[in-house]
N, CA, C and O atoms as CSV, one atom per row, in Angstrom:
chain,resi,resn,atom,element,x,y,z
A,1,UNK,N,N,34.701,14.251,15.273
A,1,UNK,CA,C,33.725,13.415,14.633
A,1,UNK,C,C,34.105,11.962,14.843
A,1,UNK,O,O,35.279,11.601,14.759
A,2,UNK,N,N,33.111,11.127,15.116
A,2,UNK,CA,C,33.293,9.690,15.249
A,2,UNK,C,C,32.979,9.012,13.936
A,2,UNK,O,O,32.047,9.397,13.229
A,3,UNK,N,N,33.761,8.004,13.616
A,3,UNK,CA,C,33.455,7.132,12.481
A,3,UNK,C,C,33.809,5.710,12.908
A,3,UNK,O,O,34.854,5.469,13.513
A,4,UNK,N,N,32.918,4.771,12.580
A,4,UNK,CA,C,33.129,3.385,12.971
A,4,UNK,C,C,32.907,2.471,11.784
A,4,UNK,O,O,32.011,2.695,10.970
A,5,UNK,N,N,33.729,1.442,11.693
A,5,UNK,CA,C,33.547,0.379,10.721
A,5,UNK,C,C,32.875,-0.783,11.416
A,5,UNK,O,O,33.341,-1.237,12.461
A,6,UNK,N,N,31.788,-1.269,10.850
A,6,UNK,CA,C,30.967,-2.294,11.492
A,6,UNK,C,C,30.735,-3.450,10.529
A,6,UNK,O,O,30.501,-3.235,9.340
A,7,UNK,N,N,30.798,-4.679,11.042
A,7,UNK,CA,C,30.392,-5.866,10.307
A,7,UNK,C,C,29.030,-6.275,10.843
A,7,UNK,O,O,28.890,-6.604,12.021
A,8,UNK,N,N,28.028,-6.253,9.975
A,8,UNK,CA,C,26.661,-6.608,10.347
A,8,UNK,C,C,26.330,-7.957,9.718
A,8,UNK,O,O,26.563,-8.173,8.529
A,9,UNK,N,N,25.786,-8.860,10.529
A,9,UNK,CA,C,25.356,-10.169,10.047
A,9,UNK,C,C,23.843,-10.247,10.103
A,9,UNK,O,O,23.234,-9.984,11.140
A,10,UNK,N,N,23.235,-10.614,8.966
A,10,UNK,CA,C,21.781,-10.760,8.903
A,10,UNK,C,C,21.378,-12.169,9.319
A,10,UNK,O,O,22.111,-13.131,9.093
A,11,UNK,N,N,20.201,-12.273,9.932
A,11,UNK,CA,C,19.623,-13.590,10.188
A,11,UNK,C,C,19.333,-14.253,8.843
A,11,UNK,O,O,19.075,-13.557,7.861
A,12,UNK,N,N,19.371,-15.591,8.781
A,12,UNK,CA,C,19.073,-16.281,7.525
A,12,UNK,C,C,17.723,-15.828,6.945
A,12,UNK,O,O,16.709,-15.791,7.642
A,13,UNK,N,N,17.741,-15.488,5.660
A,13,UNK,CA,C,16.531,-15.065,4.982
A,13,UNK,C,C,16.129,-13.621,5.206
A,13,UNK,O,O,15.101,-13.179,4.692
A,14,UNK,N,N,16.933,-12.868,5.974
A,14,UNK,CA,C,16.590,-11.489,6.325
A,14,UNK,C,C,17.500,-10.450,5.659
A,14,UNK,O,O,17.502,-9.286,6.060
A,15,UNK,N,N,18.259,-10.855,4.666
A,15,UNK,CA,C,19.225,-9.959,4.034
A,15,UNK,C,C,18.552,-8.717,3.436
A,15,UNK,O,O,19.062,-7.608,3.591
A,16,UNK,N,N,17.434,-8.888,2.768
A,16,UNK,CA,C,16.734,-7.737,2.177
A,16,UNK,C,C,16.230,-6.787,3.252
A,16,UNK,O,O,16.306,-5.568,3.099
A,17,UNK,N,N,15.714,-7.353,4.346
A,17,UNK,CA,C,15.219,-6.534,5.458
A,17,UNK,C,C,16.337,-5.698,6.058
A,17,UNK,O,O,16.155,-4.511,6.332
A,18,UNK,N,N,17.501,-6.321,6.263
A,18,UNK,CA,C,18.647,-5.618,6.845
A,18,UNK,C,C,19.150,-4.542,5.889
A,18,UNK,O,O,19.435,-3.424,6.317
A,19,UNK,N,N,19.263,-4.862,4.606
A,19,UNK,CA,C,19.714,-3.878,3.620
A,19,UNK,C,C,18.797,-2.647,3.634
A,19,UNK,O,O,19.280,-1.516,3.595
A,20,UNK,N,N,17.494,-2.862,3.688
A,20,UNK,CA,C,16.522,-1.765,3.724
A,20,UNK,C,C,16.695,-0.935,4.996
A,20,UNK,O,O,16.661,0.294,4.944
A,21,UNK,N,N,16.881,-1.604,6.139
A,21,UNK,CA,C,17.072,-0.896,7.408
A,21,UNK,C,C,18.349,-0.061,7.393
A,21,UNK,O,O,18.350,1.083,7.848
A,22,UNK,N,N,19.432,-0.630,6.872
A,22,UNK,CA,C,20.706,0.092,6.822
A,22,UNK,C,C,20.602,1.321,5.927
A,22,UNK,O,O,21.098,2.392,6.279
A,23,UNK,N,N,19.964,1.172,4.778
A,23,UNK,CA,C,19.874,2.309,3.853
A,23,UNK,C,C,18.971,3.417,4.376
A,23,UNK,O,O,19.051,4.552,3.906
A,24,UNK,N,N,18.120,3.107,5.336
A,24,UNK,CA,C,17.232,4.124,5.923
A,24,UNK,C,C,17.884,4.871,7.078
A,24,UNK,O,O,17.354,5.891,7.520
A,25,UNK,N,N,19.016,4.392,7.576
A,25,UNK,CA,C,19.665,5.006,8.734
A,25,UNK,C,C,20.589,6.138,8.299
A,25,UNK,O,O,21.475,5.950,7.466
A,26,UNK,N,N,20.369,7.297,8.869
A,26,UNK,CA,C,21.216,8.454,8.589
A,26,UNK,C,C,22.599,8.217,9.186
A,26,UNK,O,O,22.728,7.767,10.325
A,27,UNK,N,N,23.633,8.525,8.403
A,27,UNK,CA,C,25.010,8.359,8.856
A,27,UNK,C,C,25.594,6.992,8.567
A,27,UNK,O,O,26.754,6.736,8.889
A,28,UNK,N,N,24.799,6.096,7.956
A,28,UNK,CA,C,25.255,4.740,7.627
A,28,UNK,C,C,25.526,4.652,6.134
A,28,UNK,O,O,24.703,5.056,5.312
A,29,UNK,N,N,26.703,4.113,5.794
A,29,UNK,CA,C,27.041,3.888,4.392
A,29,UNK,C,C,27.400,2.425,4.205
A,29,UNK,O,O,28.275,1.904,4.897
A,30,UNK,N,N,26.728,1.756,3.270
A,30,UNK,CA,C,26.987,0.361,2.959
A,30,UNK,C,C,28.131,0.286,1.941
A,30,UNK,O,O,28.060,0.883,0.866
A,31,UNK,N,N,29.182,-0.453,2.295
A,31,UNK,CA,C,30.352,-0.567,1.424
A,31,UNK,C,C,30.429,-1.904,0.697
A,31,UNK,O,O,30.902,-1.974,-0.437
A,32,UNK,N,N,29.961,-2.966,1.353
A,32,UNK,CA,C,30.032,-4.286,0.728
A,32,UNK,C,C,28.978,-5.190,1.356
A,32,UNK,O,O,28.646,-5.067,2.535
A,33,UNK,N,N,28.466,-6.100,0.537
A,33,UNK,CA,C,27.476,-7.078,0.983
A,33,UNK,C,C,27.844,-8.425,0.384
A,33,UNK,O,O,28.166,-8.515,-0.801
A,34,UNK,N,N,27.797,-9.476,1.201
A,34,UNK,CA,C,28.099,-10.815,0.702
A,34,UNK,C,C,26.800,-11.578,0.453
A,34,UNK,O,O,25.736,-11.193,0.937
A,35,UNK,N,N,26.905,-12.657,-0.304
A,35,UNK,CA,C,25.736,-13.475,-0.615
A,35,UNK,C,C,25.146,-14.159,0.617
A,35,UNK,O,O,23.969,-14.517,0.624
A,36,UNK,N,N,25.961,-14.341,1.659
A,36,UNK,CA,C,25.478,-15.027,2.855
A,36,UNK,C,C,24.988,-14.071,3.950
A,36,UNK,O,O,24.799,-14.491,5.092
A,37,UNK,N,N,24.781,-12.799,3.618
A,37,UNK,CA,C,24.137,-11.877,4.559
A,37,UNK,C,C,25.054,-11.096,5.474
A,37,UNK,O,O,24.645,-10.703,6.566
A,38,UNK,N,N,26.278,-10.864,5.053
A,38,UNK,CA,C,27.182,-10.006,5.830
A,38,UNK,C,C,27.308,-8.665,5.120
A,38,UNK,O,O,27.390,-8.598,3.894
A,39,UNK,N,N,27.323,-7.605,5.912
A,39,UNK,CA,C,27.400,-6.242,5.399
A,39,UNK,C,C,28.577,-5.531,6.053
A,39,UNK,O,O,28.754,-5.607,7.269
A,40,UNK,N,N,29.373,-4.848,5.260
A,40,UNK,CA,C,30.431,-3.988,5.793
A,40,UNK,C,C,29.937,-2.559,5.622
A,40,UNK,O,O,29.659,-2.110,4.510
A,41,UNK,N,N,29.834,-1.850,6.751
A,41,UNK,CA,C,29.307,-0.489,6.737
A,41,UNK,C,C,30.209,0.439,7.521
A,41,UNK,O,O,31.027,-0.004,8.326
A,42,UNK,N,N,30.056,1.727,7.281
A,42,UNK,CA,C,30.622,2.734,8.174
A,42,UNK,C,C,29.475,3.525,8.756
A,42,UNK,O,O,28.429,3.698,8.130
A,43,UNK,N,N,29.693,4.000,9.963
A,43,UNK,CA,C,28.716,4.819,10.677
A,43,UNK,C,C,29.433,6.083,11.122
A,43,UNK,O,O,30.519,6.019,11.699
A,44,UNK,N,N,28.822,7.235,10.851
A,44,UNK,CA,C,29.390,8.521,11.244
A,44,UNK,C,C,28.392,9.295,12.085
A,44,UNK,O,O,27.185,9.067,12.007
A,45,UNK,N,N,28.913,10.219,12.894
A,45,UNK,CA,C,28.048,11.152,13.607
A,45,UNK,C,C,27.236,11.954,12.601
A,45,UNK,O,O,27.721,12.275,11.516
A,46,UNK,N,N,25.999,12.276,12.963
A,46,UNK,CA,C,25.174,13.170,12.154
A,46,UNK,C,C,24.569,14.218,13.076
A,46,UNK,O,O,24.721,14.150,14.295
A,47,UNK,N,N,23.891,15.176,12.490
A,47,UNK,CA,C,23.192,16.176,13.304
A,47,UNK,C,C,22.120,15.514,14.157
A,47,UNK,O,O,21.873,15.938,15.286
A,48,UNK,N,N,21.483,14.477,13.625
A,48,UNK,CA,C,20.355,13.829,14.294
A,48,UNK,C,C,20.770,12.779,15.320
A,48,UNK,O,O,20.047,12.552,16.290
A,49,UNK,N,N,21.919,12.136,15.125
A,49,UNK,CA,C,22.295,11.033,16.001
A,49,UNK,C,C,23.814,10.881,16.059
A,49,UNK,O,O,24.523,11.144,15.088
A,50,UNK,N,N,24.289,10.452,17.219
A,50,UNK,CA,C,25.719,10.180,17.357
A,50,UNK,C,C,26.030,8.794,16.805
A,50,UNK,O,O,25.146,7.944,16.700
A,51,UNK,N,N,27.266,8.581,16.462
A,51,UNK,CA,C,27.731,7.302,15.928
A,51,UNK,C,C,27.399,6.170,16.902
A,51,UNK,O,O,26.880,5.133,16.489
A,52,UNK,N,N,27.690,6.358,18.174
A,52,UNK,CA,C,27.459,5.289,19.144
A,52,UNK,C,C,25.979,4.948,19.282
A,52,UNK,O,O,25.634,3.778,19.448
A,53,UNK,N,N,25.111,5.930,19.216
A,53,UNK,CA,C,23.669,5.671,19.300
A,53,UNK,C,C,23.207,4.881,18.073
A,53,UNK,O,O,22.388,3.971,18.190
A,54,UNK,N,N,23.731,5.230,16.905
A,54,UNK,CA,C,23.367,4.506,15.678
A,54,UNK,C,C,23.845,3.061,15.745
A,54,UNK,O,O,23.124,2.153,15.332
A,55,UNK,N,N,25.048,2.838,16.258
A,55,UNK,CA,C,25.562,1.472,16.391
A,55,UNK,C,C,24.683,0.666,17.344
A,55,UNK,O,O,24.398,-0.501,17.074
A,56,UNK,N,N,24.256,1.257,18.438
A,56,UNK,CA,C,23.346,0.561,19.360
A,56,UNK,C,C,22.021,0.244,18.685
A,56,UNK,O,O,21.444,-0.817,18.923
A,57,UNK,N,N,21.533,1.146,17.850
A,57,UNK,CA,C,20.289,0.930,17.116
A,57,UNK,C,C,20.427,-0.250,16.156
A,57,UNK,O,O,19.473,-1.000,15.950
A,58,UNK,N,N,21.612,-0.414,15.571
A,58,UNK,CA,C,21.855,-1.534,14.656
A,58,UNK,C,C,21.566,-2.878,15.310
A,58,UNK,O,O,21.010,-3.776,14.677
A,59,UNK,N,N,21.942,-3.015,16.574
A,59,UNK,CA,C,21.761,-4.277,17.285
A,59,UNK,C,C,20.290,-4.672,17.393
A,59,UNK,O,O,19.968,-5.857,17.487
A,60,UNK,N,N,19.399,-3.684,17.381
A,60,UNK,CA,C,17.968,-3.955,17.518
A,60,UNK,C,C,17.210,-3.865,16.197
A,60,UNK,O,O,15.986,-3.991,16.183
A,61,UNK,N,N,17.909,-3.653,15.100
A,61,UNK,CA,C,17.254,-3.524,13.795
A,61,UNK,C,C,16.686,-4.872,13.357
A,61,UNK,O,O,17.264,-5.922,13.633
A,62,UNK,N,N,15.557,-4.826,12.677
A,62,UNK,CA,C,14.899,-6.043,12.198
A,62,UNK,C,C,15.842,-6.851,11.321
A,62,UNK,O,O,16.457,-6.316,10.399
A,63,UNK,N,N,15.951,-8.139,11.613
A,63,UNK,CA,C,16.752,-9.040,10.801
A,63,UNK,C,C,18.223,-9.117,11.136
A,63,UNK,O,O,18.935,-9.947,10.571
A,64,UNK,N,N,18.703,-8.274,12.041
A,64,UNK,CA,C,20.134,-8.259,12.388
A,64,UNK,C,C,20.433,-9.329,13.432
A,64,UNK,O,O,19.838,-9.346,14.510
A,65,UNK,N,N,21.364,-10.223,13.097
A,65,UNK,CA,C,21.812,-11.240,14.048
A,65,UNK,C,C,22.896,-10.677,14.961
A,65,UNK,O,O,22.911,-10.952,16.160
A,66,UNK,N,N,23.814,-9.878,14.379
A,66,UNK,CA,C,24.892,-9.278,15.160
A,66,UNK,C,C,25.475,-8.082,14.422
A,66,UNK,O,O,25.361,-7.957,13.202
A,67,UNK,N,N,26.096,-7.216,15.194
A,67,UNK,CA,C,26.814,-6.063,14.641
A,67,UNK,C,C,28.094,-5.916,15.456
A,67,UNK,O,O,28.043,-5.686,16.664
A,68,UNK,N,N,29.238,-6.050,14.796
A,68,UNK,CA,C,30.526,-6.050,15.487
A,68,UNK,C,C,31.383,-4.868,15.048
A,68,UNK,O,O,31.533,-4.599,13.856
A,69,UNK,N,N,31.934,-4.177,16.021
A,69,UNK,CA,C,32.831,-3.056,15.758
A,69,UNK,C,C,34.162,-3.586,15.231
A,69,UNK,O,O,34.813,-4.402,15.882
A,70,UNK,N,N,34.561,-3.119,14.051
A,70,UNK,CA,C,35.834,-3.526,13.460
A,70,UNK,C,C,36.868,-2.411,13.524
A,70,UNK,O,O,38.070,-2.674,13.552
A,71,UNK,N,N,36.399,-1.159,13.548
A,71,UNK,CA,C,37.295,-0.005,13.533
A,71,UNK,C,C,36.556,1.190,14.111
A,71,UNK,O,O,35.350,1.342,13.916
A,72,UNK,N,N,37.301,2.049,14.834
A,72,UNK,CA,C,36.721,3.288,15.337
A,72,UNK,C,C,37.778,4.383,15.282
A,72,UNK,O,O,38.942,4.158,15.614
A,73,UNK,N,N,37.357,5.571,14.859
A,73,UNK,CA,C,38.249,6.722,14.833
A,73,UNK,C,C,37.490,7.934,15.350
A,73,UNK,O,O,36.334,8.162,14.993
A,74,UNK,N,N,38.148,8.691,16.181
A,74,UNK,CA,C,37.590,9.946,16.668
A,74,UNK,C,C,38.502,11.061,16.201
A,74,UNK,O,O,39.682,11.099,16.548
A,75,UNK,N,N,37.950,11.965,15.416
A,75,UNK,CA,C,38.721,13.099,14.924
A,75,UNK,C,C,38.256,14.358,15.639
A,75,UNK,O,O,37.060,14.633,15.736
A,76,UNK,N,N,39.212,15.107,16.130
A,76,UNK,CA,C,38.894,16.358,16.805
A,76,UNK,C,C,38.695,17.451,15.764
A,76,UNK,O,O,38.910,17.225,14.573
A,77,UNK,N,N,38.292,18.611,16.202
A,77,UNK,CA,C,38.126,19.733,15.280
A,77,UNK,C,C,39.455,20.148,14.670
A,77,UNK,O,O,39.488,20.712,13.577
A,78,UNK,N,N,40.550,19.873,15.369
A,78,UNK,CA,C,41.886,20.105,14.834
A,78,UNK,C,C,42.153,18.997,13.820
A,78,UNK,O,O,42.370,17.851,14.214
A,79,UNK,N,N,42.142,19.309,12.533
A,79,UNK,CA,C,42.236,18.290,11.489
A,79,UNK,C,C,43.563,17.538,11.499
A,79,UNK,O,O,43.688,16.510,10.833
A,80,UNK,N,N,44.544,18.024,12.233
A,80,UNK,CA,C,45.828,17.339,12.300
A,80,UNK,C,C,45.891,16.318,13.426
A,80,UNK,O,O,46.861,15.567,13.528
A,81,UNK,N,N,44.858,16.283,14.278
A,81,UNK,CA,C,44.871,15.378,15.422
A,81,UNK,C,C,43.728,14.390,15.310
A,81,UNK,O,O,42.594,14.769,15.019
A,82,UNK,N,N,44.027,13.129,15.540
A,82,UNK,CA,C,42.977,12.117,15.579
A,82,UNK,C,C,43.432,10.993,16.496
A,82,UNK,O,O,44.623,10.805,16.744
A,83,UNK,N,N,42.463,10.265,16.983
A,83,UNK,CA,C,42.724,9.109,17.825
A,83,UNK,C,C,42.037,7.937,17.145
A,83,UNK,O,O,40.840,7.997,16.861
A,84,UNK,N,N,42.785,6.869,16.882
A,84,UNK,CA,C,42.204,5.697,16.240
A,84,UNK,C,C,42.285,4.519,17.180
A,84,UNK,O,O,43.314,4.273,17.808
A,85,UNK,N,N,41.190,3.794,17.268
A,85,UNK,CA,C,41.126,2.590,18.070
A,85,UNK,C,C,40.799,1.431,17.155
A,85,UNK,O,O,39.831,1.483,16.396
A,86,UNK,N,N,41.597,0.394,17.224
A,86,UNK,CA,C,41.341,-0.800,16.424
A,86,UNK,C,C,41.643,-2.008,17.295
A,86,UNK,O,O,42.435,-1.915,18.233
A,87,UNK,N,N,41.025,-3.132,16.997
A,87,UNK,CA,C,41.295,-4.335,17.795
A,87,UNK,C,C,42.772,-4.689,17.758
A,87,UNK,O,O,43.442,-4.521,16.739
A,88,UNK,N,N,43.269,-5.185,18.893
A,88,UNK,CA,C,44.676,-5.601,18.930
A,88,UNK,C,C,44.834,-6.910,18.185
A,88,UNK,O,O,43.871,-7.659,18.022
A,89,UNK,N,N,46.045,-7.183,17.735
A,89,UNK,CA,C,46.293,-8.421,17.016
A,89,UNK,C,C,46.374,-9.612,17.968
A,89,UNK,O,O,46.280,-10.761,17.538
A,90,UNK,N,N,46.548,-9.339,19.254
A,90,UNK,CA,C,46.613,-10.420,20.238
A,90,UNK,C,C,45.202,-10.749,20.710
A,90,UNK,O,O,44.492,-9.869,21.198
A,91,UNK,N,N,44.798,-11.977,20.574
A,91,UNK,CA,C,43.462,-12.394,20.950
A,91,UNK,C,C,43.445,-12.904,22.387
A,91,UNK,O,O,44.392,-13.541,22.848
A,92,UNK,N,N,42.352,-12.612,23.082
A,92,UNK,CA,C,42.171,-13.127,24.427
A,92,UNK,C,C,41.480,-14.485,24.399
A,92,UNK,O,O,41.279,-15.102,25.445
A,93,UNK,N,N,41.117,-14.953,23.210
A,93,UNK,CA,C,40.377,-16.195,23.087
A,93,UNK,C,C,41.246,-17.253,22.424
A,93,UNK,O,O,41.741,-17.044,21.317
A,94,UNK,N,N,41.437,-18.387,23.090
A,94,UNK,CA,C,42.263,-19.451,22.515
A,94,UNK,C,C,41.709,-19.905,21.170
A,94,UNK,O,O,40.498,-20.059,21.008
A,95,UNK,N,N,42.594,-20.115,20.219
A,95,UNK,CA,C,42.208,-20.607,18.911
A,95,UNK,C,C,41.652,-19.561,17.973
A,95,UNK,O,O,41.322,-19.878,16.830
A,96,UNK,N,N,41.537,-18.314,18.425
A,96,UNK,CA,C,40.968,-17.266,17.571
A,96,UNK,C,C,42.057,-16.579,16.792
A,96,UNK,O,O,41.779,-15.665,16.015
């Protein structure tokens, strides 16, 4: 099973639109929302859609300015084995 942590940024004035879109998406769970239109969500595989397809859909959702992957984990059917991918602490961008 795939699970991803995503930071979604709403366009100015579109926070309600984005919140409504996120709550309508199967496999999406809203964990935190800021006053300035940022949402912390997780996305999981579902019977209807894969995690990666849902993340791609986020980019085209009404009111979404950006959606950035913060964390990804793939768990195999063997519950003792998992592979986790997270951004490295070393940045490729000066000043970041």
